[in-house]
C-alpha positions in Angstrom: 95.0 178.3 102.1 93.0 181.1 103.5 93.8 184.8 103.2 94.4 184.9 106.9 96.9 182.1 106.7 98.7 183.8 103.9 98.8 187.1 105.8 100.8 185.4 108.5 103.8 185.2 106.2 103.9 189.0 105.9 104.9 189.9 109.4 108.0 191.8 110.3 109.8 188.7 111.4 109.6 187.1 107.9 110.6 190.3 106.1 113.3 191.1 108.7 115.0 187.7 108.3 114.6 187.9 104.5 116.4 191.3 104.6 119.3 189.9 106.6 119.6 187.0 104.2 119.6 189.3 101.2 122.3 191.5 102.7 124.4 188.5 103.6 124.0 186.9 100.2 125.0 190.2 98.5 128.1 190.3 100.7 129.1 186.7 99.9 128.5 187.2 96.2 130.7 190.3 95.9 133.6 188.0 96.5 132.9 186.2 93.2 132.0 189.3 91.2 134.9 191.5 92.2 137.3 188.9 90.7 136.1 190.1 87.3 137.8 193.5 87.8 140.8 191.9 89.4 141.6 189.7 86.4 143.8 192.3 84.6 145.8 193.6 87.6 146.3 190.1 89.1 147.3 188.8 85.6 149.9 191.5 85.3 151.4 191.1 88.8 151.8 187.3 88.6 152.3 187.0 84.8 149.4 184.6 84.5 147.6 183.6 81.2 143.9 183.9 80.5 143.6 180.2 81.2 145.2 180.6 84.6 142.9 183.5 85.4 140.0 181.3 84.4 141.3 178.8 87.0 141.6 181.3 89.8 138.4 183.1 89.1 136.4 179.9 88.6 137.5 176.3 88.7 139.6 176.4 91.8 136.7 177.9 93.7 134.0 175.7 92.1 135.8 172.4 92.7 136.0 172.9 96.4 132.5 174.4 96.5 131.2 171.2 94.8 133.0 168.9 97.3 131.6 170.8 100.3 128.1 171.6 98.9 126.3 168.3 99.7 127.6 168.0 103.3 126.7 171.6 103.8 123.2 171.0 102.5 122.8 168.0 104.8 123.9 170.1 107.8 121.3 172.7 106.9 118.6 170.0 106.7 119.5 168.5 110.1 120.5 171.4 112.2 120.0 175.2 112.8 120.3 177.0 109.5 120.7 180.4 111.1 123.7 179.3 113.2 125.2 177.5 110.3 125.0 180.8 108.2 126.5 182.8 111.1 129.5 180.5 111.5 130.1 180.2 107.8 130.0 183.9 107.4 132.6 184.5 110.1 135.1 182.1 108.6 134.3 183.3 105.1 135.3 186.9 106.0 138.6 185.7 107.6 139.4 183.6 104.5 138.7 186.6 102.2 141.2 188.7 104.2 143.7 186.0 103.5 143.2 186.4 99.7 144.4 190.0 100.0 147.5 188.8 101.9 148.5 186.3 99.2 152.1 186.8 98.0 152.0 184.4 95.0 149.5 183.1 92.4 149.2 179.7 94.0 148.7 181.1 97.5 145.8 183.2 96.1 144.4 180.0 94.5 144.6 178.3 97.9 142.9 181.2 99.7 140.1 181.2 97.1 139.6 177.5 97.7 139.3 178.2 101.5 136.6 180.9 100.8 134.7 178.3 98.8 134.5 175.9 101.8 132.7 178.5 103.9 130.5 179.8 101.1 129.0 176.3 100.4 126.2 176.4 103.1 124.9 179.9 102.1 122.5 179.2 99.3 121.0 175.9 100.5 120.4 177.1 104.0 119.0 180.5 102.9 116.5 179.1 100.4 115.4 176.5 102.8 114.7 179.3 105.3 112.8 181.4 102.7 110.6 178.4 101.9 109.6 178.3 105.6 108.9 182.1 105.6 106.6 182.5 102.6 103.9 180.4 101.0 104.2 179.1 97.4 102.1 182.0 95.9 104.4 184.6 97.5 107.6 182.7 97.3 108.8 183.8 93.8 108.9 187.4 94.7 110.7 186.6 98.0 113.2 184.5 96.2 113.7 187.2 93.6 114.7 189.6 96.4 117.2 187.1 97.6 118.6 186.1 94.3 118.6 189.7 93.2 121.1 190.5 95.9 124.0 189.6 93.5 122.9 192.1 91.0 122.8 194.9 93.6 126.2 193.8 94.8 127.4 193.8 91.2 126.8 197.6 91.1 128.7 198.1 94.4 131.3 195.4 93.8 132.1 196.5 90.2 131.4 200.2 90.6 132.9 201.0 93.9 135.3 198.1 93.7 136.7 199.3 90.4 137.4 202.7 91.9 139.0 201.3 95.1 141.1 198.8 93.1 142.2 201.4 90.6 143.5 203.6 93.4 144.8 201.2 96.1 145.3 198.0 94.1 143.6 194.6 93.8 144.4 193.5 97.4 142.3 196.3 98.8 139.2 194.8 97.1 139.4 191.7 99.3 139.8 193.8 102.5 136.7 195.9 101.4 134.3 193.0 100.9 135.2 191.0 104.1 133.9 193.6 106.5 130.1 193.5 105.7 130.0 189.7 105.9 131.7 189.7 109.3 129.1 192.2 110.5 126.1 190.3 109.2 127.4 187.1 110.8 127.3 188.7 114.2 123.7 189.8 113.5 122.6 186.3 112.5 124.3 184.7 115.5 123.0 187.1 118.1 119.6 188.4 116.9 117.9 185.9 114.5 115.8 183.0 115.6 115.3 179.7 113.6 111.8 179.5 112.0 109.8 176.3 112.1 110.8 173.8 109.4 108.1 172.9 106.8 105.7 175.6 108.1 104.0 176.1 104.7 104.1 172.5 103.5 100.8 170.5 103.4 102.2 168.1 106.0 103.8 170.8 108.1 106.8 169.8 110.2 105.5 166.4 111.1 107.5 164.6 108.5 110.9 163.6 109.8 114.0 163.2 107.6 114.9 159.6 106.8 118.4 158.6 107.9 120.0 158.8 104.4 123.7 159.1 103.9 125.0 161.6 101.4 125.0 159.1 98.5 121.5 157.9 99.3 120.2 161.5 99.6 121.7 162.5 96.2 120.4 159.3 94.6 116.9 159.9 96.0 116.8 163.5 94.6 118.1 162.6 91.2 115.6 159.8 90.8 113.0 162.7 90.7 113.0 163.4 86.9 111.4 166.9 87.1 114.0 167.9 89.7 116.8 166.5 87.7 115.7 168.4 84.5 115.3 171.6 86.5 118.8 171.3 87.8 120.2 170.7 84.3 118.4 173.8 83.0 119.7 176.0 85.8 123.2 174.6 85.2 123.2 175.6 81.5 121.9 179.1 82.3 124.6 179.5 84.9 127.4 178.3 82.5 126.8 181.2 80.2 125.7 183.7 82.8 128.6 183.4 85.1 131.1 183.2 82.2 129.7 186.5 80.8 129.8 188.2 84.2 133.4 187.2 84.8 134.7 188.3 81.4 132.5 191.3 80.6 134.8 193.9 82.2 137.7 192.5 80.2 135.6 192.5 77.0 134.9 196.2 77.4 138.6 196.9 78.0 139.9 194.8 75.1 137.2 195.3 72.4 135.9 198.8 73.3 139.1 200.4 74.6 137.7 201.4 78.1 139.9 201.8 81.1 139.6 199.3 84.0 137.7 201.9 86.1 135.2 202.8 83.4 134.7 199.2 82.3 134.0 198.1 85.9 131.6 200.9 86.5 129.6 200.3 83.3 129.6 196.5 83.7 128.4 196.8 87.3 125.9 199.6 87.1 124.3 198.8 83.7 124.0 195.0 84.2 123.5 195.2 87.9 120.8 197.8 87.7 118.7 196.3 85.0 119.1 192.8 86.3 117.9 193.9 89.7 114.7 195.4 88.2 114.3 192.4 85.9 114.7 189.9 88.6 112.2 191.6 90.9 109.7 192.1 88.1 109.9 188.4 87.0 109.3 187.3 90.6 106.3 189.6 90.9 105.0 188.5 87.6 105.4 184.8 88.3 103.5 185.0 91.6 100.6 186.5 89.9 100.5 184.2 86.9 101.2 181.0 88.7 97.8 181.4 90.6 96.2 181.0 87.2 98.4 178.3 85.7 101.4 176.6 87.3 103.1 176.3 84.0 104.1 180.0 84.2 106.9 178.8 86.5 108.4 177.5 83.2 106.9 180.0 80.7 108.4 183.0 82.4 112.0 181.7 82.2 111.4 180.5 78.6 110.2 183.9 77.4 112.8 185.9 79.4 115.8 183.9 78.3 114.7 183.8 74.6 114.7 187.6 74.6 117.9 187.8 76.6 119.7 185.6 74.1 118.8 187.9 71.2 120.1 191.0 73.1 123.2 189.2 74.3 124.2 188.4 70.7 123.5 192.1 69.7 125.7 193.3 72.6 128.7 191.1 71.8 128.5 191.7 68.0 127.9 195.5 68.0 130.8 197.5 66.5 132.9 199.9 68.5 131.0 203.2 68.7 130.6 205.8 71.5 127.1 206.9 72.2 127.9 209.7 74.7 130.1 210.6 77.6 129.4 210.8 81.3 132.0 213.2 82.4 135.3 211.7 81.1 133.7 208.2 80.8 132.8 207.1 77.3 129.6 205.0 77.1 129.7 202.6 74.1 126.5 202.3 72.0 126.4 198.6 72.7 125.6 199.2 76.4 122.0 199.8 75.2 121.8 196.1 74.3 123.6 195.2 77.5 121.0 197.0 79.5 118.1 195.1 77.8 119.9 191.8 78.1 120.5 192.4 81.8 116.7 193.0 82.4 115.7 189.7 80.8 118.6 187.4 81.6 117.6 186.8 85.2 114.0 185.8 84.5 114.8 182.1 85.1 116.1 182.5 88.6 113.1 183.1 90.9 110.6 180.9 89.0 112.9 177.9 88.8 114.1 178.2 92.4 110.4 178.4 93.5 109.7 175.3 91.4 112.7 173.5 92.9 111.4 174.1 96.5 108.0 172.5 95.4 109.5 169.4 93.8 111.0 168.1 97.1 110.0 167.6 100.7 110.9 170.0 103.5 113.4 167.5 105.1 115.5 167.4 101.9 115.0 171.0 100.7 118.4 172.3 101.6 120.1 169.2 100.2 118.2 169.7 97.0 119.2 173.3 96.7 122.8 172.3 97.6 122.9 169.8 94.7 121.5 172.3 92.3 124.0 174.9 93.5 126.9 172.5 93.2 126.0 171.9 89.5 125.5 175.6 88.7 128.7 176.6 90.5 130.8 173.9 88.8 129.4 174.8 85.4 129.0 178.6 86.0 131.8 179.7 88.3 134.1 176.8 87.4 133.8 175.8 83.8 132.3 178.9 82.3 135.1 181.4 82.9 137.7 178.7 82.3 136.0 177.7 78.9 136.0 181.3 77.7 139.6 181.9 79.0 141.0 178.8 77.3 139.0 179.4 74.1 140.2 183.0 74.0 143.8 181.8 74.3 143.3 179.4 71.5 141.8 182.0 69.2 144.3 184.8 70.1 146.9 183.9 67.4 144.2 184.3 64.8 142.0 187.1 66.3 144.1 189.1 68.7 142.1 191.1 71.2 138.9 190.1 69.5 139.4 186.5 70.5 137.6 187.2 73.8 134.6 188.5 71.9 134.4 185.3 69.8 134.8 183.1 72.9 132.0 184.8 74.7 129.7 184.4 71.7 130.3 180.7 71.5 129.5 180.3 75.2 125.9 181.2 74.5 125.2 177.8 72.9 124.3 176.6 76.4 121.5 179.2 76.5 119.9 177.7 73.4 120.1 174.2 74.7 118.5 175.3 78.0 115.6 176.8 76.1 114.9 173.5 74.4 115.0 171.7 77.8 112.5 174.2 79.2 110.0 173.0 76.5 110.7 169.4 77.6 110.1 170.3 81.3 106.6 171.5 80.4 105.8 167.8 79.4 106.8 166.5 82.9 104.1 165.3 85.4 103.9 168.6 87.4 102.7 170.5 84.3 101.1 167.8 82.2 97.4 168.4 81.7 
């Protein structure tokens, strides 16, 4: 591809649509993240166990998300992705408002499940759009901006959200996060045009989608072994990553004695800030290295996650110790390891998402992302928090408040398995030399 052709991707339209997608994704993701600082107050109001909170913060959402993910991906592959995002965002915002109005635990569970219905199209439609906005050699950085949105929203959702919830209660958190998504839905619906599908593919947009039903589409994708292995790796990374994010605030409260407000601020700002920088850096680095050797799409995640695992274990095992104070807020010494872990823990996202868009054709790209997102959501949002919550309850009679620390340590086994699978991915046809 010529330099002139590559330059066409750098116009204001591509960057403008990417900016809208990033802002929208941040808004959607705050809805998941803010649950981590609502665990303790919701648990107290409804008298729920850690297992029940793992259900409401994870599995109830993930189960519905998984059911709706594949149909949402097919809709994005066959229709206007921009209009789909606008419609989904509008209904997502209204459903989030219903969460704040719930008067019982099970009504809140039902409202969270409704939110999942309208969040299902977001990731597949957005990544399909990004693949049509940027060529392969610039796509990792563009994807890192998009996937970095949750880390920025973590700083706002956990920092500002902790302050709002501490003053006005957990219901106010849902009212707070619904407004930006409603706004961006209007912008998408009225001001954004649909880009041409398959613009940067070798065969352009001339290839039309076969008339596969949902089962046939899924079977076709999973017959692709490199795609199947990439999805499994992403799933394992998500299992430990989402579980950590959901329980980190509670870990700081129980094991380090912080208040809800201080724990939420530290968890959001430290992890969110370093993960934002780390995600953008990994995308930038991958785009430069992949020109030399395509295998860097795998080597970057392998190196980053290996380092992140070491820092994660240090963070969780470090003894209670205060390094310094920021005003009245104590900052535990272990937050140093948390910051380093946050920088490296997102190094898998942009390279593997870029790889995924290259392993499939343009007519099935949103469906491919949807299947990947279903797996990562069920494992990460669904099973990860529930696993830690249930394991913490099991260990509580023996370990007390330290049961959560031990459960979070055990969840990192999935990281080690994912690292082994990355080595196996390097032996697949796309990378075999």
